PDB file of N, CA, C, O and CB in Angstrom:
ATOM      1  N   MET A   1      19.530  10.665  15.697  1.00  0.00           N
ATOM      2  CA  MET A   1      19.766  11.887  16.367  1.00  0.00           C
ATOM      3  C   MET A   1      19.711  13.171  15.536  1.00  0.00           C
ATOM      4  O   MET A   1      20.470  13.380  14.590  1.00  0.00           O
ATOM      5  CB  MET A   1      21.024  11.794  16.981  1.00  0.00           C
ATOM      6  N   LYS A   2      18.675  14.093  15.989  1.00  0.00           N
ATOM      7  CA  LYS A   2      18.549  15.292  15.323  1.00  0.00           C
ATOM      8  C   LYS A   2      19.669  16.200  15.613  1.00  0.00           C
ATOM      9  O   LYS A   2      20.286  16.135  16.676  1.00  0.00           O
ATOM     10  CB  LYS A   2      17.317  15.895  15.636  1.00  0.00           C
ATOM     11  N   ASN A   3      19.946  17.062  14.668  1.00  0.00           N
ATOM     12  CA  ASN A   3      21.088  17.979  14.869  1.00  0.00           C
ATOM     13  C   ASN A   3      20.910  19.137  14.101  1.00  0.00           C
ATOM     14  O   ASN A   3      20.155  19.087  13.130  1.00  0.00           O
ATOM     15  CB  ASN A   3      22.378  17.383  14.532  1.00  0.00           C
ATOM     16  N   LYS A   4      21.653  20.454  14.471  1.00  0.00           N
ATOM     17  CA  LYS A   4      21.734  21.598  13.736  1.00  0.00           C
ATOM     18  C   LYS A   4      22.698  21.728  12.908  1.00  0.00           C
ATOM     19  O   LYS A   4      22.715  22.781  12.271  1.00  0.00           O
ATOM     20  CB  LYS A   4      21.754  22.551  14.402  1.00  0.00           C
ATOM     21  N   ILE A   5      23.575  20.916  12.707  1.00  0.00           N
ATOM     22  CA  ILE A   5      24.858  21.160  12.115  1.00  0.00           C
ATOM     23  C   ILE A   5      24.566  22.065  10.681  1.00  0.00           C
ATOM     24  O   ILE A   5      25.106  23.145  10.441  1.00  0.00           O
ATOM     25  CB  ILE A   5      25.637  19.637  11.836  1.00  0.00           C
ATOM     26  N   ARG A   6      23.742  21.476   9.933  1.00  0.00           N
ATOM     27  CA  ARG A   6      23.442  22.285   8.649  1.00  0.00           C
ATOM     28  C   ARG A   6      23.264  23.631   8.643  1.00  0.00           C
ATOM     29  O   ARG A   6      23.747  24.375   7.790  1.00  0.00           O
ATOM     30  CB  ARG A   6      22.364  21.885   8.073  1.00  0.00           C
ATOM     31  N   VAL A   7      22.469  24.039   9.726  1.00  0.00           N
ATOM     32  CA  VAL A   7      22.039  25.430  10.109  1.00  0.00           C
ATOM     33  C   VAL A   7      23.322  26.216  10.478  1.00  0.00           C
ATOM     34  O   VAL A   7      23.565  27.310   9.966  1.00  0.00           O
ATOM     35  CB  VAL A   7      20.978  25.415  11.365  1.00  0.00           C
ATOM     36  N   LEU A   8      24.168  25.597  11.421  1.00  0.00           N
ATOM     37  CA  LEU A   8      25.354  26.076  11.864  1.00  0.00           C
ATOM     38  C   LEU A   8      26.438  26.365  10.908  1.00  0.00           C
ATOM     39  O   LEU A   8      27.203  27.328  10.948  1.00  0.00           O
ATOM     40  CB  LEU A   8      25.785  25.251  12.736  1.00  0.00           C
ATOM     41  N   ARG A   9      26.406  25.345   9.982  1.00  0.00           N
ATOM     42  CA  ARG A   9      27.240  25.497   8.818  1.00  0.00           C
ATOM     43  C   ARG A   9      27.067  26.785   7.787  1.00  0.00           C
ATOM     44  O   ARG A   9      27.893  27.582   7.341  1.00  0.00           O
ATOM     45  CB  ARG A   9      27.025  24.268   8.074  1.00  0.00           C
ATOM     46  N   ALA A  10      25.741  26.654   7.615  1.00  0.00           N
ATOM     47  CA  ALA A  10      25.191  27.923   6.704  1.00  0.00           C
ATOM     48  C   ALA A  10      25.506  29.249   7.378  1.00  0.00           C
ATOM     49  O   ALA A  10      26.138  30.128   6.791  1.00  0.00           O
ATOM     50  CB  ALA A  10      23.504  27.879   6.480  1.00  0.00           C
ATOM     51  N   GLU A  11      25.055  29.377   8.622  1.00  0.00           N
ATOM     52  CA  GLU A  11      25.809  30.612   9.407  1.00  0.00           C
ATOM     53  C   GLU A  11      27.119  30.902   9.355  1.00  0.00           C
ATOM     54  O   GLU A  11      27.447  32.082   9.227  1.00  0.00           O
ATOM     55  CB  GLU A  11      25.697  30.535  10.697  1.00  0.00           C
ATOM     56  N   LYS A  12      28.098  29.890   9.444  1.00  0.00           N
ATOM     57  CA  LYS A  12      29.207  30.372   9.167  1.00  0.00           C
ATOM     58  C   LYS A  12      29.952  30.232   7.599  1.00  0.00           C
ATOM     59  O   LYS A  12      31.154  30.336   7.354  1.00  0.00           O
ATOM     60  CB  LYS A  12      29.897  29.829  10.158  1.00  0.00           C
ATOM     61  N   GLU A  13      28.954  29.992   6.741  1.00  0.00           N
ATOM     62  CA  GLU A  13      29.178  29.898   5.484  1.00  0.00           C
ATOM     63  C   GLU A  13      30.276  28.789   5.118  1.00  0.00           C
ATOM     64  O   GLU A  13      31.172  29.060   4.319  1.00  0.00           O
ATOM     65  CB  GLU A  13      29.504  31.201   5.053  1.00  0.00           C
ATOM     66  N   MET A  14      30.180  27.575   5.707  1.00  0.00           N
ATOM     67  CA  MET A  14      30.934  26.635   5.686  1.00  0.00           C
ATOM     68  C   MET A  14      30.734  25.530   4.733  1.00  0.00           C
ATOM     69  O   MET A  14      29.534  25.323   4.555  1.00  0.00           O
ATOM     70  CB  MET A  14      30.962  26.278   6.786  1.00  0.00           C
ATOM     71  N   THR A  15      31.405  24.854   4.150  1.00  0.00           N
ATOM     72  CA  THR A  15      31.030  23.629   3.293  1.00  0.00           C
ATOM     73  C   THR A  15      31.059  22.318   4.136  1.00  0.00           C
ATOM     74  O   THR A  15      31.867  22.182   5.056  1.00  0.00           O
ATOM     75  CB  THR A  15      32.057  23.473   2.043  1.00  0.00           C
ATOM     76  N   GLN A  16      30.178  21.384   3.805  1.00  0.00           N
ATOM     77  CA  GLN A  16      30.547  19.903   4.385  1.00  0.00           C
ATOM     78  C   GLN A  16      32.000  19.707   4.309  1.00  0.00           C
ATOM     79  O   GLN A  16      32.549  19.466   5.385  1.00  0.00           O
ATOM     80  CB  GLN A  16      29.837  18.660   3.544  1.00  0.00           C
ATOM     81  N   ALA A  17      32.753  19.761   3.236  1.00  0.00           N
ATOM     82  CA  ALA A  17      33.945  19.580   2.931  1.00  0.00           C
ATOM     83  C   ALA A  17      34.851  20.277   4.060  1.00  0.00           C
ATOM     84  O   ALA A  17      35.569  19.593   4.789  1.00  0.00           O
ATOM     85  CB  ALA A  17      34.128  20.046   1.568  1.00  0.00           C
ATOM     86  N   SER A  18      34.775  21.719   4.168  1.00  0.00           N
ATOM     87  CA  SER A  18      35.590  22.422   5.017  1.00  0.00           C
ATOM     88  C   SER A  18      35.313  21.802   6.569  1.00  0.00           C
ATOM     89  O   SER A  18      36.197  21.594   7.400  1.00  0.00           O
ATOM     90  CB  SER A  18      35.260  24.031   4.841  1.00  0.00           C
ATOM     91  N   LEU A  19      34.083  21.595   6.725  1.00  0.00           N
ATOM     92  CA  LEU A  19      33.762  21.066   8.207  1.00  0.00           C
ATOM     93  C   LEU A  19      34.541  19.827   8.448  1.00  0.00           C
ATOM     94  O   LEU A  19      35.331  19.648   9.374  1.00  0.00           O
ATOM     95  CB  LEU A  19      32.162  20.716   8.447  1.00  0.00           C
ATOM     96  N   ALA A  20      34.207  18.941   7.448  1.00  0.00           N
ATOM     97  CA  ALA A  20      35.119  17.558   7.562  1.00  0.00           C
ATOM     98  C   ALA A  20      36.576  17.792   7.714  1.00  0.00           C
ATOM     99  O   ALA A  20      37.205  17.130   8.539  1.00  0.00           O
ATOM    100  CB  ALA A  20      34.988  16.630   6.246  1.00  0.00           C
ATOM    101  N   GLU A  21      37.214  18.772   6.907  1.00  0.00           N
ATOM    102  CA  GLU A  21      38.699  18.892   7.254  1.00  0.00           C
ATOM    103  C   GLU A  21      39.057  19.297   8.493  1.00  0.00           C
ATOM    104  O   GLU A  21      40.021  18.857   9.119  1.00  0.00           O
ATOM    105  CB  GLU A  21      39.346  19.741   6.456  1.00  0.00           C
ATOM    106  N   GLU A  22      38.037  20.416   8.989  1.00  0.00           N
ATOM    107  CA  GLU A  22      38.430  20.818  10.380  1.00  0.00           C
ATOM    108  C   GLU A  22      38.162  19.997  11.628  1.00  0.00           C
ATOM    109  O   GLU A  22      38.536  20.311  12.758  1.00  0.00           O
ATOM    110  CB  GLU A  22      37.839  21.993  10.620  1.00  0.00           C
ATOM    111  N   THR A  23      37.418  18.821  11.273  1.00  0.00           N
ATOM    112  CA  THR A  23      36.984  17.956  12.334  1.00  0.00           C
ATOM    113  C   THR A  23      37.769  16.624  12.164  1.00  0.00           C
ATOM    114  O   THR A  23      37.668  15.713  12.986  1.00  0.00           O
ATOM    115  CB  THR A  23      35.405  17.742  12.296  1.00  0.00           C
ATOM    116  N   GLY A  24      38.659  16.546  10.914  1.00  0.00           N
ATOM    117  CA  GLY A  24      39.363  15.277  10.723  1.00  0.00           C
ATOM    118  C   GLY A  24      38.516  13.951  10.226  1.00  0.00           C
ATOM    119  O   GLY A  24      38.937  12.805  10.382  1.00  0.00           O
ATOM    120  N   VAL A  25      37.313  14.267   9.630  1.00  0.00           N
ATOM    121  CA  VAL A  25      36.542  13.102   8.976  1.00  0.00           C
ATOM    122  C   VAL A  25      36.346  13.406   7.649  1.00  0.00           C
ATOM    123  O   VAL A  25      36.866  14.427   7.200  1.00  0.00           O
ATOM    124  CB  VAL A  25      35.193  12.797   9.591  1.00  0.00           C
ATOM    125  N   SER A  26      35.604  12.604   6.860  1.00  0.00           N
ATOM    126  CA  SER A  26      35.398  12.662   5.470  1.00  0.00           C
ATOM    127  C   SER A  26      33.939  13.521   5.409  1.00  0.00           C
ATOM    128  O   SER A  26      33.162  13.611   6.360  1.00  0.00           O
ATOM    129  CB  SER A  26      35.376  11.056   4.765  1.00  0.00           C
ATOM    130  N   ARG A  27      33.768  14.061   4.231  1.00  0.00           N
ATOM    131  CA  ARG A  27      32.503  14.950   4.051  1.00  0.00           C
ATOM    132  C   ARG A  27      31.556  14.106   3.778  1.00  0.00           C
ATOM    133  O   ARG A  27      30.408  14.548   3.790  1.00  0.00           O
ATOM    134  CB  ARG A  27      32.527  16.014   2.984  1.00  0.00           C
ATOM    135  N   GLN A  28      31.775  12.684   3.462  1.00  0.00           N
ATOM    136  CA  GLN A  28      30.530  11.718   3.662  1.00  0.00           C
ATOM    137  C   GLN A  28      29.955  11.604   4.981  1.00  0.00           C
ATOM    138  O   GLN A  28      28.752  11.423   5.170  1.00  0.00           O
ATOM    139  CB  GLN A  28      30.864  10.341   3.303  1.00  0.00           C
ATOM    140  N   THR A  29      30.997  11.733   6.079  1.00  0.00           N
ATOM    141  CA  THR A  29      30.510  11.275   7.516  1.00  0.00           C
ATOM    142  C   THR A  29      29.760  12.698   7.993  1.00  0.00           C
ATOM    143  O   THR A  29      28.817  12.656   8.783  1.00  0.00           O
ATOM    144  CB  THR A  29      31.958  10.738   8.681  1.00  0.00           C
ATOM    145  N   ILE A  30      30.176  13.753   7.535  1.00  0.00           N
ATOM    146  CA  ILE A  30      29.315  14.969   7.928  1.00  0.00           C
ATOM    147  C   ILE A  30      27.980  15.019   7.144  1.00  0.00           C
ATOM    148  O   ILE A  30      27.040  15.642   7.638  1.00  0.00           O
ATOM    149  CB  ILE A  30      30.115  16.331   7.653  1.00  0.00           C
ATOM    150  N   ASN A  31      27.852  14.424   5.999  1.00  0.00           N
ATOM    151  CA  ASN A  31      26.617  14.400   5.224  1.00  0.00           C
ATOM    152  C   ASN A  31      25.665  13.253   6.028  1.00  0.00           C
ATOM    153  O   ASN A  31      24.451  13.345   6.211  1.00  0.00           O
ATOM    154  CB  ASN A  31      26.959  13.998   3.538  1.00  0.00           C
ATOM    155  N   ALA A  32      26.486  12.229   6.426  1.00  0.00           N
ATOM    156  CA  ALA A  32      25.520  11.091   7.077  1.00  0.00           C
ATOM    157  C   ALA A  32      24.985  11.646   8.495  1.00  0.00           C
ATOM    158  O   ALA A  32      23.849  11.360   8.875  1.00  0.00           O
ATOM    159  CB  ALA A  32      26.413   9.548   7.348  1.00  0.00           C
ATOM    160  N   ILE A  33      25.910  12.505   9.310  1.00  0.00           N
ATOM    161  CA  ILE A  33      25.428  12.870  10.488  1.00  0.00           C
ATOM    162  C   ILE A  33      24.222  13.928  10.132  1.00  0.00           C
ATOM    163  O   ILE A  33      23.076  13.758  10.547  1.00  0.00           O
ATOM    164  CB  ILE A  33      26.608  13.432  11.392  1.00  0.00           C
ATOM    165  N   GLU A  34      24.568  14.909   9.410  1.00  0.00           N
ATOM    166  CA  GLU A  34      23.333  15.841   9.072  1.00  0.00           C
ATOM    167  C   GLU A  34      22.218  15.181   8.732  1.00  0.00           C
ATOM    168  O   GLU A  34      21.157  15.579   9.213  1.00  0.00           O
ATOM    169  CB  GLU A  34      23.549  16.752   7.982  1.00  0.00           C
ATOM    170  N   LYS A  35      22.226  13.993   7.799  1.00  0.00           N
ATOM    171  CA  LYS A  35      20.797  13.425   7.635  1.00  0.00           C
ATOM    172  C   LYS A  35      20.370  12.536   8.628  1.00  0.00           C
ATOM    173  O   LYS A  35      19.314  11.910   8.528  1.00  0.00           O
ATOM    174  CB  LYS A  35      20.630  12.715   6.407  1.00  0.00           C
ATOM    175  N   GLY A  36      21.156  12.443   9.610  1.00  0.00           N
ATOM    176  CA  GLY A  36      20.652  11.582  10.770  1.00  0.00           C
ATOM    177  C   GLY A  36      20.872  10.089  10.595  1.00  0.00           C
ATOM    178  O   GLY A  36      20.205   9.290  11.252  1.00  0.00           O
ATOM    179  N   LYS A  37      21.709   9.731   9.804  1.00  0.00           N
ATOM    180  CA  LYS A  37      22.031   8.344   9.321  1.00  0.00           C
ATOM    181  C   LYS A  37      23.142   7.750  10.261  1.00  0.00           C
ATOM    182  O   LYS A  37      23.322   6.538  10.378  1.00  0.00           O
ATOM    183  CB  LYS A  37      22.540   8.366   7.752  1.00  0.00           C
ATOM    184  N   PHE A  38      23.808   8.623  10.862  1.00  0.00           N
ATOM    185  CA  PHE A  38      25.115   8.342  11.598  1.00  0.00           C
ATOM    186  C   PHE A  38      25.163   9.225  12.771  1.00  0.00           C
ATOM    187  O   PHE A  38      25.012  10.430  12.570  1.00  0.00           O
ATOM    188  CB  PHE A  38      26.402   8.577  10.702  1.00  0.00           C
ATOM    189  N   ASP A  39      25.361   8.774  14.031  1.00  0.00           N
ATOM    190  CA  ASP A  39      25.731   9.299  15.187  1.00  0.00           C
ATOM    191  C   ASP A  39      26.985   9.425  15.378  1.00  0.00           C
ATOM    192  O   ASP A  39      27.654   8.393  15.332  1.00  0.00           O
ATOM    193  CB  ASP A  39      25.290   8.726  16.097  1.00  0.00           C
ATOM    194  N   PRO A  40      27.657  10.705  15.643  1.00  0.00           N
ATOM    195  CA  PRO A  40      28.962  10.934  15.841  1.00  0.00           C
ATOM    196  C   PRO A  40      29.664  10.405  17.146  1.00  0.00           C
ATOM    197  O   PRO A  40      29.008  10.369  18.186  1.00  0.00           O
ATOM    198  CB  PRO A  40      29.089  12.260  15.743  1.00  0.00           C
ATOM    199  N   SER A  41      30.962   9.999  17.127  1.00  0.00           N
ATOM    200  CA  SER A  41      31.294   9.567  18.235  1.00  0.00           C
ATOM    201  C   SER A  41      31.458  10.838  19.046  1.00  0.00           C
ATOM    202  O   SER A  41      31.478  11.944  18.507  1.00  0.00           O
ATOM    203  CB  SER A  41      32.418   8.684  18.140  1.00  0.00           C
ATOM    204  N   LEU A  42      31.595  10.624  20.572  1.00  0.00           N
ATOM    205  CA  LEU A  42      31.566  11.627  21.573  1.00  0.00           C
ATOM    206  C   LEU A  42      32.960  12.555  21.092  1.00  0.00           C
ATOM    207  O   LEU A  42      32.761  13.730  20.781  1.00  0.00           O
ATOM    208  CB  LEU A  42      31.618  10.890  23.233  1.00  0.00           C
ATOM    209  N   PRO A  43      34.195  12.070  21.046  1.00  0.00           N
ATOM    210  CA  PRO A  43      35.084  13.008  20.546  1.00  0.00           C
ATOM    211  C   PRO A  43      34.883  13.885  19.441  1.00  0.00           C
ATOM    212  O   PRO A  43      35.326  15.033  19.480  1.00  0.00           O
ATOM    213  CB  PRO A  43      36.047  12.435  20.296  1.00  0.00           C
ATOM    214  N   LEU A  44      34.200  13.411  18.373  1.00  0.00           N
ATOM    215  CA  LEU A  44      33.622  14.194  17.191  1.00  0.00           C
ATOM    216  C   LEU A  44      32.655  15.043  17.601  1.00  0.00           C
ATOM    217  O   LEU A  44      32.689  16.128  17.022  1.00  0.00           O
ATOM    218  CB  LEU A  44      33.045  13.374  16.142  1.00  0.00           C
ATOM    219  N   ALA A  45      31.784  14.906  18.427  1.00  0.00           N
ATOM    220  CA  ALA A  45      30.899  15.656  18.854  1.00  0.00           C
ATOM    221  C   ALA A  45      31.494  16.835  19.486  1.00  0.00           C
ATOM    222  O   ALA A  45      31.167  17.968  19.134  1.00  0.00           O
ATOM    223  CB  ALA A  45      30.091  14.971  19.624  1.00  0.00           C
ATOM    224  N   PHE A  46      32.466  16.585  20.523  1.00  0.00           N
ATOM    225  CA  PHE A  46      33.048  17.706  21.039  1.00  0.00           C
ATOM    226  C   PHE A  46      33.711  18.391  20.151  1.00  0.00           C
ATOM    227  O   PHE A  46      33.672  19.607  20.337  1.00  0.00           O
ATOM    228  CB  PHE A  46      33.806  17.471  22.014  1.00  0.00           C
ATOM    229  N   LYS A  47      34.397  17.977  19.114  1.00  0.00           N
ATOM    230  CA  LYS A  47      35.013  18.821  18.103  1.00  0.00           C
ATOM    231  C   LYS A  47      34.051  19.838  17.282  1.00  0.00           C
ATOM    232  O   LYS A  47      34.279  21.021  17.028  1.00  0.00           O
ATOM    233  CB  LYS A  47      35.689  17.889  17.133  1.00  0.00           C
ATOM    234  N   ILE A  48      33.123  19.207  16.999  1.00  0.00           N
ATOM    235  CA  ILE A  48      32.016  20.046  16.311  1.00  0.00           C
ATOM    236  C   ILE A  48      31.569  21.188  17.222  1.00  0.00           C
ATOM    237  O   ILE A  48      31.529  22.321  16.744  1.00  0.00           O
ATOM    238  CB  ILE A  48      30.725  19.138  15.946  1.00  0.00           C
ATOM    239  N   SER A  49      31.175  20.948  18.697  1.00  0.00           N
ATOM    240  CA  SER A  49      30.738  21.676  19.346  1.00  0.00           C
ATOM    241  C   SER A  49      31.837  22.917  19.585  1.00  0.00           C
ATOM    242  O   SER A  49      31.556  24.109  19.463  1.00  0.00           O
ATOM    243  CB  SER A  49      30.264  20.941  20.368  1.00  0.00           C
ATOM    244  N   ARG A  50      32.972  22.452  19.902  1.00  0.00           N
ATOM    245  CA  ARG A  50      34.045  23.725  19.864  1.00  0.00           C
ATOM    246  C   ARG A  50      34.165  24.517  18.800  1.00  0.00           C
ATOM    247  O   ARG A  50      34.320  25.734  18.902  1.00  0.00           O
ATOM    248  CB  ARG A  50      35.361  23.357  20.011  1.00  0.00           C
ATOM    249  N   LEU A  51      34.103  23.877  17.673  1.00  0.00           N
ATOM    250  CA  LEU A  51      34.280  24.588  16.311  1.00  0.00           C
ATOM    251  C   LEU A  51      33.100  25.499  16.249  1.00  0.00           C
ATOM    252  O   LEU A  51      33.391  26.622  15.837  1.00  0.00           O
ATOM    253  CB  LEU A  51      34.323  23.556  14.988  1.00  0.00           C
ATOM    254  N   PHE A  52      31.784  25.302  16.563  1.00  0.00           N
ATOM    255  CA  PHE A  52      30.703  26.156  16.603  1.00  0.00           C
ATOM    256  C   PHE A  52      30.371  27.041  17.740  1.00  0.00           C
ATOM    257  O   PHE A  52      29.468  27.876  17.688  1.00  0.00           O
ATOM    258  CB  PHE A  52      29.724  25.455  16.403  1.00  0.00           C
ATOM    259  N   GLY A  53      31.254  26.799  18.943  1.00  0.00           N
ATOM    260  CA  GLY A  53      31.271  27.599  20.005  1.00  0.00           C
ATOM    261  C   GLY A  53      29.945  27.346  20.634  1.00  0.00           C
ATOM    262  O   GLY A  53      29.395  28.270  21.234  1.00  0.00           O
ATOM    263  N   ARG A  54      29.295  25.990  20.536  1.00  0.00           N
ATOM    264  CA  ARG A  54      27.894  25.504  21.192  1.00  0.00           C
ATOM    265  C   ARG A  54      28.270  24.610  21.909  1.00  0.00           C
ATOM    266  O   ARG A  54      29.309  23.976  21.723  1.00  0.00           O
ATOM    267  CB  ARG A  54      26.756  24.983  20.341  1.00  0.00           C
ATOM    268  N   SER A  55      27.293  24.392  23.041  1.00  0.00           N
ATOM    269  CA  SER A  55      27.284  23.046  23.830  1.00  0.00           C
ATOM    270  C   SER A  55      26.960  21.805  22.852  1.00  0.00           C
ATOM    271  O   SER A  55      26.483  22.064  21.747  1.00  0.00           O
ATOM    272  CB  SER A  55      26.117  23.105  25.055  1.00  0.00           C
ATOM    273  N   ILE A  56      27.201  20.483  23.217  1.00  0.00           N
ATOM    274  CA  ILE A  56      26.953  19.530  22.593  1.00  0.00           C
ATOM    275  C   ILE A  56      25.247  19.420  22.451  1.00  0.00           C
ATOM    276  O   ILE A  56      24.627  19.219  21.407  1.00  0.00           O
ATOM    277  CB  ILE A  56      27.695  18.449  23.246  1.00  0.00           C
ATOM    278  N   GLU A  57      24.761  19.586  23.634  1.00  0.00           N
ATOM    279  CA  GLU A  57      23.011  19.689  23.858  1.00  0.00           C
ATOM    280  C   GLU A  57      22.452  20.680  22.696  1.00  0.00           C
ATOM    281  O   GLU A  57      21.399  20.361  22.143  1.00  0.00           O
ATOM    282  CB  GLU A  57      22.518  20.469  25.590  1.00  0.00           C
ATOM    283  N   GLU A  58      23.015  21.683  22.368  1.00  0.00           N
ATOM    284  CA  GLU A  58      22.608  22.805  21.718  1.00  0.00           C
ATOM    285  C   GLU A  58      22.675  22.507  20.247  1.00  0.00           C
ATOM    286  O   GLU A  58      22.070  23.183  19.416  1.00  0.00           O
ATOM    287  CB  GLU A  58      23.414  23.977  22.118  1.00  0.00           C
ATOM    288  N   ILE A  59      23.491  21.391  19.929  1.00  0.00           N
ATOM    289  CA  ILE A  59      23.603  21.098  18.612  1.00  0.00           C
ATOM    290  C   ILE A  59      22.968  19.780  18.285  1.00  0.00           C
ATOM    291  O   ILE A  59      22.489  19.501  17.186  1.00  0.00           O
ATOM    292  CB  ILE A  59      24.967  21.135  18.235  1.00  0.00           C
ATOM    293  N   PHE A  60      23.003  18.983  19.348  1.00  0.00           N
ATOM    294  CA  PHE A  60      22.371  17.557  19.141  1.00  0.00           C
ATOM    295  C   PHE A  60      21.347  17.353  19.871  1.00  0.00           C
ATOM    296  O   PHE A  60      21.334  17.944  20.950  1.00  0.00           O
ATOM    297  CB  PHE A  60      23.197  16.464  19.405  1.00  0.00           C
ATOM    298  N   GLU A  61      20.225  16.501  19.534  1.00  0.00           N
ATOM    299  CA  GLU A  61      19.141  16.240  20.371  1.00  0.00           C
ATOM    300  C   GLU A  61      18.847  14.896  19.893  1.00  0.00           C
ATOM    301  O   GLU A  61      18.645  14.540  18.732  1.00  0.00           O
ATOM    302  CB  GLU A  61      17.956  17.263  20.300  1.00  0.00           C
ATOM    303  N   TYR A  62      18.857  14.086  21.143  1.00  0.00           N
ATOM    304  CA  TYR A  62      18.649  12.658  20.924  1.00  0.00           C
ATOM    305  C   TYR A  62      17.140  12.284  20.787  1.00  0.00           C
ATOM    306  O   TYR A  62      16.350  12.808  21.572  1.00  0.00           O
ATOM    307  CB  TYR A  62      19.281  11.872  22.082  1.00  0.00           C
ATOM    308  N   GLU A  63      16.744  11.514  19.953  1.00  0.00           N
ATOM    309  CA  GLU A  63      15.052  11.239  19.737  1.00  0.00           C
ATOM    310  C   GLU A  63      14.829   9.860  20.428  1.00  0.00           C
ATOM    311  O   GLU A  63      15.519   8.881  20.146  1.00  0.00           O
ATOM    312  CB  GLU A  63      14.496  11.119  17.918  1.00  0.00           C
ATOM    313  N   TYR A  64      13.987   9.844  21.200  1.00  0.00           N
ATOM    314  CA  TYR A  64      13.401   8.677  21.899  1.00  0.00           C
ATOM    315  C   TYR A  64      12.703   7.841  21.018  1.00  0.00           C
ATOM    316  O   TYR A  64      12.154   6.823  21.437  1.00  0.00           O
ATOM    317  CB  TYR A  64      12.506   9.050  22.963  1.00  0.00           C
TER     318      TYR A  64
END
């Protein structure tokens, strides 16, 4: 799954660690999501979308 988390973090000058802390996951989880190696759970996707003030669809794009 493609995502825009890295770009959104950069816009807010957030580190992976600070995003992880805000969403209640590990920095490694954020890293894996950014690299497309791990798809977030729906509750985590909602937390990330609320934090950045964007819809889930604006952040995550499913690859067929």
